C-alpha positions in Angstrom: -13.9 3.3 -6.8 -12.0 3.1 -9.6 -8.0 2.9 -7.8 -6.8 -0.5 -8.6 -2.9 -2.5 -8.0 0.4 -0.6 -9.2 -2.1 2.2 -9.6 -0.2 5.9 -8.1 -1.9 8.3 -6.9 -1.5 11.7 -5.7 -1.5 11.5 -1.3 -0.3 13.5 1.7 1.7 15.9 0.0 3.1 12.9 -2.9 3.0 9.7 -5.1 1.8 6.5 -4.5 2.1 3.1 -5.2 -0.4 0.8 -4.5 -0.1 -2.5 -3.9 -2.8 -3.5 -3.1 -6.5 -2.9 -2.2 -9.2 -4.2 0.1 -12.6 -4.7 0.6 -14.5 -5.2 3.7 -18.1 -4.1 4.1 -18.4 -1.4 2.0 -14.7 -0.6 2.7 -11.7 -0.3 0.9 -8.2 -0.1 2.1 -5.4 0.6 0.3 -1.6 -0.5 1.1 0.3 2.3 -0.2 4.3 3.2 -1.5 5.9 6.1 -2.0 7.0 5.6 -5.6 9.8 7.8 -5.5 13.4 6.6 -5.7 14.7 7.5 -2.7 11.6 7.4 -0.5 10.3 4.4 1.1 7.3 5.3 3.2 4.0 2.9 3.3 0.5 3.9 4.9 -2.4 1.9 5.1 -5.8 3.6 4.5 -8.9 3.5 4.5 -11.1 5.5 1.6 -14.3 7.5 2.5 -16.7 8.5 0.1 -18.3 11.3 1.1 -20.9 13.0 -1.2 -18.9 11.6 -4.6 -15.8 12.8 -3.4 -12.7 10.5 -1.8 -10.7 11.4 1.0 -8.3 9.3 2.8 -8.1 8.5 6.5 -6.7 6.3 9.6 -8.0 3.2 10.7 -8.7 4.4 13.7 -10.4 0.3 15.2 -7.5 -2.0 16.2 -10.0 -5.0 15.3 -10.2 -3.5 11.8 -6.1 -2.4 11.2 -6.5 -6.1 12.3 -8.2 -8.0 9.8 -6.3 -5.2 7.2 -2.7 -6.5 8.5 -3.9 -10.2 7.7 -5.2 -9.2 4.8 -2.8 -7.8 3.2 -0.3 -10.4 4.0 -3.2 -13.3 3.1 -2.7 -11.4 -0.5 1.0 -10.7 -0.4 2.4 -14.7 0.5 3.1 -15.5 -2.4 5.7 -13.3 -3.0 6.8 -13.0 0.8 7.2 -16.8 -0.1 9.3 -16.2 -3.0 11.3 -13.8 -1.7 12.6 -15.8 1.1 13.2 -18.6 -1.1 14.8 -16.4 -3.3 17.8 -15.5 -1.1 
């Protein structure tokens, strides 16, 4: 899978900007925000490779979701601190 941070992908009937990509145990997770100027929905989704086709799915396991949330927070912590310190 070649999805990278700052890529724009088609997802959930819209275009989404990739804010973070997390890889763990042969799984890939994406932290996405809608790329539309007036929409501000976000998604954390799991990418599954089924016979060469990628499918986006929910994260059903709580411990898996907790790991991804913590990893996103760690990955973006410098940006969060900068934002807080500048306000």
